[in-house]
TIZAZA-398547 format. One line per field, with one value per residue (C-alpha): x, y, z. Coordinates in steps of 0.25 Angstrom, whole numbers, always signed. Example, Ala and Ser with C-alpha at 12.3 -4.5 7.8 and 13.67 -1.06 7.14 Angstrom:
<recs>
east: c(+49 | +55);
north: c(-18 | -4);
up: c(+31 | +29);
</recs>
This chain:
<recs>
east: c(-60 | -44 | -40 | -35 | -34 | -28 | -17 | -16 | -14 | -1 | +4 | +3 | +12 | +22 | +24 | +31 | +45 | +42 | +32 | +37 | +29 | +28 | +25 | +16 | +12 | +18 | +11 | -2 | -1 | -1 | -13 | -22 | -32 | -25 | -10 | +1 | +14 | +27 | +40 | +44 | +34 | +36 | +50 | +46 | +37 | +47 | +57 | +49 | +42 | +58 | +59 | +49 | +55 | +43 | +50 | +46 | +41 | +34 | +38 | +25 | +22 | +34 | +25 | +16 | +25 | +41 | +36 | +33 | +47 | +54 | +47 | +51 | +64 | +66 | +63 | +72 | +84 | +80 | +88 | +78 | +77 | +64 | +63 | +57 | +46 | +36 | +23 | +22 | +10 | +13 | +21 | +35 | +34 | +30 | +42 | +51 | +45 | +51 | +62 | +66 | +63 | +73 | +64 | +70 | +55 | +42 | +26 | +21 | +7 | -2 | -17 | -20 | -36 | -44 | -50 | -35 | -29 | -43 | -53 | -39 | -29 | -34 | -25 | -27 | -20 | -10 | -5 | -3 | +4 | +15 | +15 | +19 | +30 | +36 | +36 | +41 | +52 | +57 | +56 | +63 | +74 | +77 | +80 | +69 | +59 | +44 | +32 | +20 | +7 | -7 | -16 | -28 | -24 | -36 | -45 | -38 | -40 | -30 | -25 | -22 | -14 | -6 | -2 | +2 | +10 | +17 | +21 | +26 | +36 | +40 | +43 | +53 | +43 | +48 | +33 | +20 | +8 | -7 | -14 | -27 | -27 | -40 | -43 | -53 | -47 | -52 | -40 | -44 | -43 | -29 | -22 | -26 | -22 | -8 | -6 | -7 | +3 | +15 | +16 | +20 | +31 | +32 | +20 | +14 | +1 | -5 | -21 | -28 | -39 | -51 | -59 | -50 | -42 | -30 | -23 | -30 | -26 | -11 | -12 | -18 | -10 | +1 | -5 | -5 | +10 | +12 | +25 | +23 | +14 | +9 | +5 | +4 | +6 | -7 | -14 | -14 | -18 | -31 | -46 | -44 | -29 | -16 | -15 | -9 | +7 | +6 | -6 | +1 | +15 | +6 | -3 | +9 | +16 | +5 | -2 | +9 | +22 | +26 | +34 | +35 | +39 | +44 | +31 | +36 | +36 | +23 | +17 | +27 | +25 | +10 | +11 | +21 | +13 | +0 | +6 | +12 | +0 | -11 | -18 | -21 | -20 | -33 | -35 | -41 | -31 | -23 | -6 | -6 | -20 | -20 | -29 | -21 | -15 | -22 | -34 | -44 | -55 | -53 | -55 | -44 | -34 | -35 | -31 | -20 | -13 | -15 | -9 | -4 | -7 | -23 | -31 | -17 | -15 | +0 | +9 | +9 | +22 | +24 | +19 | +25 | +13 | +11 | -1 | -10 | -23 | -33 | -43 | -57 | -72 | -67 | -56 | -53 | -45 | -33 | -33 | -34 | -22 | -15 | -16 | -13 | +0 | +4 | +5 | +11 | +0 | -6 | -19 | -27 | -39 | -50 | -42 | -42 | -56 | -60 | -51 | -58 | -70 | -67 | -61 | -76 | -83 | -72 | -72 | -87 | -90 | -77 | -74 | -60 | -51 | -38 | -26 | -24 | -40 | -36 | -24 | -31 | -42 | -31 | -25 | -38 | -42 | -29 | -28 | -15 | -12 | -8 | +6 | +4 | +20 | +15 | +7 | +3 | +6 | +6 | +2 | +2 | -1 | +0 | -6 | -9 | +4 | +14 | +17 | +10 | +17 | +15 | +22 | +18 | +24 | +22 | +27 | +32 | +37 | +38 | +46 | +40 | +43 | +40 | +41 | +35 | +31 | +26 | +19 | +7 | -3 | -4 | -6 | +5 | +14 | +8 | +13 | +28 | +28 | +24 | +36 | +47 | +41 | +43 | +58 | +50 | +50 | +47 | +33 | +23 | +9 | +2 | -12 | -20 | -34 | -46 | -58 | -67 | -75 | -85 | -88 | -84 | -73 | -69 | -71 | -66 | -56 | -49 | -37 | -32 | -18 | -8 | +5 | +16 | +28 | +40 | +30 | +19 | +8 | -5 | -16 | -23 | -35 | -37 | -47 | -47 | -51 | -39 | -33 | -19 | -19 | -27 | -17 | -7 | -13 | -16 | -2 | +6 | -4 | -2 | +14 | +12 | +9 | +19 | +31 | +27 | +19);
north: c(+59 | +56 | +45 | +39 | +25 | +30 | +36 | +23 | +15 | +24 | +25 | +9 | +11 | +21 | +22 | +32 | +25 | +26 | +32 | +38 | +34 | +45 | +37 | +48 | +36 | +43 | +56 | +55 | +41 | +43 | +55 | +42 | +43 | +35 | +35 | +41 | +33 | +35 | +39 | +24 | +18 | +31 | +25 | +12 | +15 | +23 | +14 | +5 | +16 | +18 | +2 | +1 | +12 | +24 | +37 | +48 | +47 | +57 | +56 | +64 | +77 | +87 | +96 | +88 | +88 | +84 | +68 | +68 | +77 | +66 | +55 | +61 | +63 | +49 | +44 | +55 | +50 | +35 | +40 | +32 | +32 | +38 | +55 | +59 | +68 | +77 | +84 | +98 | +107 | +121 | +126 | +130 | +124 | +112 | +111 | +114 | +102 | +95 | +100 | +99 | +83 | +83 | +76 | +76 | +81 | +85 | +85 | +100 | +99 | +111 | +114 | +114 | +112 | +123 | +117 | +118 | +129 | +138 | +130 | +125 | +132 | +146 | +151 | +152 | +144 | +156 | +155 | +139 | +140 | +150 | +146 | +130 | +137 | +143 | +131 | +123 | +134 | +132 | +117 | +117 | +126 | +115 | +107 | +94 | +87 | +95 | +88 | +97 | +92 | +99 | +94 | +90 | +92 | +85 | +93 | +105 | +113 | +106 | +120 | +125 | +114 | +111 | +127 | +123 | +110 | +118 | +129 | +118 | +113 | +126 | +130 | +115 | +106 | +91 | +84 | +89 | +81 | +79 | +75 | +70 | +74 | +68 | +55 | +65 | +62 | +53 | +45 | +55 | +67 | +62 | +58 | +73 | +81 | +73 | +73 | +89 | +88 | +80 | +90 | +100 | +90 | +76 | +73 | +65 | +59 | +59 | +52 | +47 | +37 | +42 | +37 | +25 | +31 | +34 | +24 | +26 | +41 | +38 | +30 | +41 | +51 | +42 | +41 | +56 | +58 | +56 | +50 | +49 | +44 | +48 | +35 | +28 | +15 | +8 | +20 | +25 | +41 | +50 | +46 | +35 | +35 | +37 | +32 | +17 | +17 | +1 | +1 | +13 | +5 | -8 | -1 | +5 | -7 | -17 | -8 | +1 | -6 | +7 | +2 | +12 | +4 | -8 | -16 | -28 | -20 | -14 | -24 | -23 | -8 | -9 | -16 | -7 | +5 | -1 | -8 | +9 | +15 | +5 | +5 | -10 | -13 | -17 | -33 | -27 | -17 | -18 | -22 | -23 | -29 | -41 | -47 | -40 | -54 | -64 | -75 | -83 | -84 | -98 | -93 | -84 | -94 | -104 | -93 | -87 | -102 | -103 | -92 | -80 | -69 | -73 | -65 | -56 | -43 | -44 | -54 | -51 | -51 | -39 | -32 | -39 | -49 | -65 | -69 | -76 | -86 | -83 | -94 | -89 | -92 | -91 | -102 | -114 | -124 | -120 | -109 | -116 | -125 | -114 | -107 | -120 | -122 | -107 | -114 | -126 | -135 | -146 | -152 | -162 | -157 | -161 | -156 | -144 | -144 | -146 | -135 | -125 | -128 | -125 | -113 | -108 | -110 | -104 | -92 | -93 | -91 | -84 | -75 | -74 | -87 | -87 | -95 | -101 | -105 | -110 | -116 | -123 | -129 | -135 | -142 | -148 | -153 | -159 | -165 | -156 | -152 | -138 | -137 | -123 | -117 | -106 | -102 | -91 | -93 | -79 | -64 | -52 | -39 | -26 | -11 | +1 | +6 | +14 | +1 | -12 | -26 | -39 | -50 | -66 | -80 | -90 | -105 | -105 | -120 | -125 | -115 | -102 | -88 | -75 | -60 | -46 | -37 | -22 | -15 | -4 | -12 | -27 | -34 | -29 | -31 | -46 | -48 | -43 | -49 | -64 | -58 | -58 | -69 | -78 | -71 | -70 | -57 | -64 | -64 | -51 | -48 | -46 | -43 | -42 | -41 | -42 | -44 | -43 | -55 | -52 | -38 | -30 | -26 | -42 | -45 | -58 | -54 | -61 | -56 | -59 | -59 | -62 | -64 | -68 | -74 | -73 | -77 | -85 | -77 | -83 | -77 | -80 | -78 | -77 | -73 | -69 | -58 | -52 | -45 | -48 | -62 | -65 | -57 | -64 | -78 | -76 | -72 | -84 | -93 | -87 | -87 | -101 | -105 | -98 | -100 | -116 | -121);
up: c(-109 | -110 | -116 | -103 | -108 | -121 | -112 | -103 | -116 | -119 | -104 | -108 | -121 | -117 | -103 | -95 | -92 | -76 | -68 | -52 | -41 | -29 | -16 | -8 | +4 | +13 | +11 | +4 | +9 | +22 | +22 | +22 | +34 | +45 | +40 | +48 | +45 | +53 | +48 | +51 | +40 | +30 | +30 | +27 | +15 | +10 | +9 | +4 | -7 | -12 | -12 | -22 | -31 | -28 | -34 | -24 | -10 | -5 | +10 | +17 | +19 | +26 | +30 | +38 | +51 | +56 | +59 | +44 | +39 | +49 | +40 | +28 | +32 | +35 | +21 | +14 | +23 | +18 | +5 | -6 | -19 | -18 | -20 | -6 | -5 | +3 | +0 | +1 | +1 | -7 | +5 | +6 | +21 | +14 | +5 | +18 | +27 | +15 | +10 | +29 | +24 | +14 | +4 | -11 | -17 | -14 | -18 | -19 | -17 | -20 | -24 | -37 | -38 | -34 | -24 | -17 | -23 | -20 | -8 | +1 | -2 | -5 | -15 | -30 | -42 | -46 | -31 | -31 | -44 | -38 | -24 | -30 | -39 | -28 | -19 | -31 | -32 | -17 | -17 | -30 | -24 | -14 | -25 | -21 | -31 | -31 | -37 | -39 | -34 | -38 | -25 | -30 | -46 | -50 | -48 | -52 | -64 | -75 | -80 | -66 | -61 | -75 | -73 | -59 | -63 | -73 | -63 | -55 | -65 | -70 | -56 | -55 | -50 | -54 | -54 | -54 | -50 | -54 | -41 | -39 | -25 | -23 | -32 | -40 | -56 | -65 | -72 | -87 | -77 | -72 | -87 | -92 | -80 | -79 | -94 | -93 | -82 | -87 | -98 | -88 | -80 | -73 | -67 | -56 | -53 | -40 | -37 | -27 | -28 | -24 | -34 | -36 | -48 | -42 | -51 | -64 | -62 | -60 | -72 | -79 | -76 | -81 | -93 | -93 | -88 | -75 | -71 | -55 | -48 | -33 | -23 | -12 | -8 | -7 | -11 | +4 | +2 | +8 | +4 | -6 | -6 | -16 | -29 | -25 | -28 | -31 | -40 | -49 | -49 | -53 | -62 | -70 | -70 | -74 | -83 | -90 | -87 | -78 | -66 | -54 | -42 | -37 | -38 | -30 | -17 | -18 | -8 | +3 | +0 | +1 | +14 | +21 | +17 | +23 | +37 | +37 | +35 | +40 | +30 | +24 | +12 | +6 | +2 | -13 | -15 | -30 | -28 | -13 | -8 | -2 | -12 | -24 | -27 | -18 | -25 | -18 | -30 | -35 | -49 | -47 | -38 | -48 | -60 | -54 | -49 | -64 | -69 | -60 | -68 | -70 | -58 | -55 | -64 | -61 | -53 | -37 | -35 | -45 | -31 | -22 | -19 | -19 | -24 | -12 | -13 | -4 | +3 | +3 | -3 | -16 | -16 | -25 | -23 | -32 | -24 | -12 | -15 | -21 | -4 | +2 | -7 | -3 | +11 | +5 | +9 | -2 | -3 | -11 | -20 | -10 | +2 | -7 | -10 | +4 | +8 | -3 | +3 | +18 | +14 | +8 | +18 | +28 | +20 | +18 | +34 | +37 | +24 | +27 | +26 | +30 | +25 | +38 | +37 | +23 | +29 | +41 | +32 | +23 | +35 | +41 | +26 | +24 | +37 | +39 | +55 | +56 | +67 | +71 | +74 | +80 | +91 | +100 | +114 | +121 | +115 | +123 | +115 | +122 | +116 | +122 | +124 | +117 | +109 | +106 | +110 | +110 | +115 | +111 | +112 | +102 | +101 | +87 | +83 | +96 | +102 | +111 | +105 | +110 | +107 | +110 | +99 | +96 | +88 | +83 | +91 | +98 | +85 | +78 | +91 | +92 | +77 | +80 | +92 | +85 | +73 | +84 | +90 | +75 | +73 | +59 | +51 | +38 | +41 | +39 | +40 | +28 | +31 | +46 | +46 | +58 | +58 | +71 | +72 | +82 | +89 | +104 | +111 | +112 | +97 | +92 | +80 | +68 | +63 | +49 | +45 | +33 | +37 | +26 | +28 | +17 | +3 | +12 | +17 | +27 | +30 | +45 | +55 | +70 | +77 | +92 | +101 | +103 | +88 | +94 | +96 | +83 | +75 | +79 | +80 | +65 | +64 | +69 | +63 | +49 | +53 | +58 | +45 | +37 | +45 | +48 | +34);
</recs>
C-alpha cells in the first residue's frame, strides 16, 4: 500500500504555491437529475464564481443545443477574469460548437477505460490516441486552451492512460486530467495514478462522491502532483455528485495552508446555487449546511460562549457565515440566555430556568422549536406583552396560469400598505408581494420547510421559515390549511420581530 499519510504530510510541509479550481457546476453539476438552469441563472452563478476567484469556469456543453450555446456566449460576453471553457466530446463538431461560442478553451473528453473504448465507443486504444491527437491539433490551430480528460480514468489500464496523456501533451494539450468518473477509486489509487500522470505535464483531478471519498481523492491527487481540481458548488452532479468546491477550498486552507478562492464568498454562492437549482442544502452539509455553525446542546453552547473555538474547527466568518444558538430539547441555561440576547431580551436567572424548562417540554411534544416559540415563552415568563407591528389583512394568490401572481394588504405600524407580486409559484409571488408592501430589500429567506400535519386534500400544514435581515436571523412557524397563507404568516411574524424588536 502506498504511504499516503506520508505523502499528505509532505503536502503540508511542501505545499504547492497555488491550486487552481475548474468549476463545472454549469456543466457536470447541471447534469444532476431534475436540474435545468436558465441563462440568467447561469450568468448569475458564473459571475459569483468569478467574484470568489475561480480560475476556470466550464460554462456548459456547447454541443447540447442552441440555448446552451447562447448561455455560454452570454457568459463569455461578461469579460470575466476566469477562463471560460466548454465540454467537448472526441468529435470535431463539438470543438466547432465551442469555437462558435468564442470560449477560451475546452475540456476534450475521450474514452480511456476498456469499458468505454470497446463497449461504449466501439473503437480501439490505438484509434483513441490517433483521434485525440488529431483533435488536439485542430483545436490548437484555432488558438484555444485545451485540457485532455480520459473518461473513466480510474478504471483504465494505467499504462494506456499514461500513453494517451503523453500523446496529448506532445500534441499541445495544456493540461491532462485524471477522472474518477464513477467515484470508484480509493485515495491510494488516486495518488498513484496522478503521481504518474503529473510527470507528463500539468495535471488536474476530477472526482465523484459515490464512495464518499471525493475530497479524500482530491487531497490524494494533490499529494501526487495535481495542480487543478474540478469541482461543483454544493457538490451537485450525477448520482452522488461531484466533489464540493467549498469542501475542497476549506480543507486545503485549513489543513494545508493552500488558498484557492475567496472563502468568505462561499456561503452566498452556495445559497445562490441552491436557489437556482432547487436542490436544498442538507442541514448537516459541511461548510454551508444550516447546522454547520449552529449549537443547541447545553454543554456545547456553554463551551462556545467561553471559547468560540471550543466546538468549531474554524470561525464561521471565514466562509461568510455566522454562529447561531438553536433552541430545542438539549438547550441549556447559557444557550437560552445567548439566544435571547441575540434578540435584545434579558431575563433573570429564575426566569431563564423557567424558560429552559418550558422549551424542553415543547421540544418533547413538537420536536421542532423556533426562535418565535422561544420569544413567545420569554414574553410570557417575563410578563412582557408583545405589540405586533405587522399584521395580515388580506391575501389573494392566483396560480395555474402562465405567471403566478399574488396581492396583499398589511397593517404596518398602524399604516395600511398593499402590493402585488409575481413568482415561480403562488408562495414565491406572495413573498415578493410582502417585500413590495414593506419596501424592504434587506430581508432574505434563508430556509423554507413544510410539514403536513394531517392527511387528505384539506391537510393542515406547518411552514417553517428562517428569515434574515442584516446580520440578524429568526426562525418562525405557522400552520394553516393554505400553504401560501401559512408561508406569509410565518414570514411576517419573523419580519415583525426583526424590524420592530
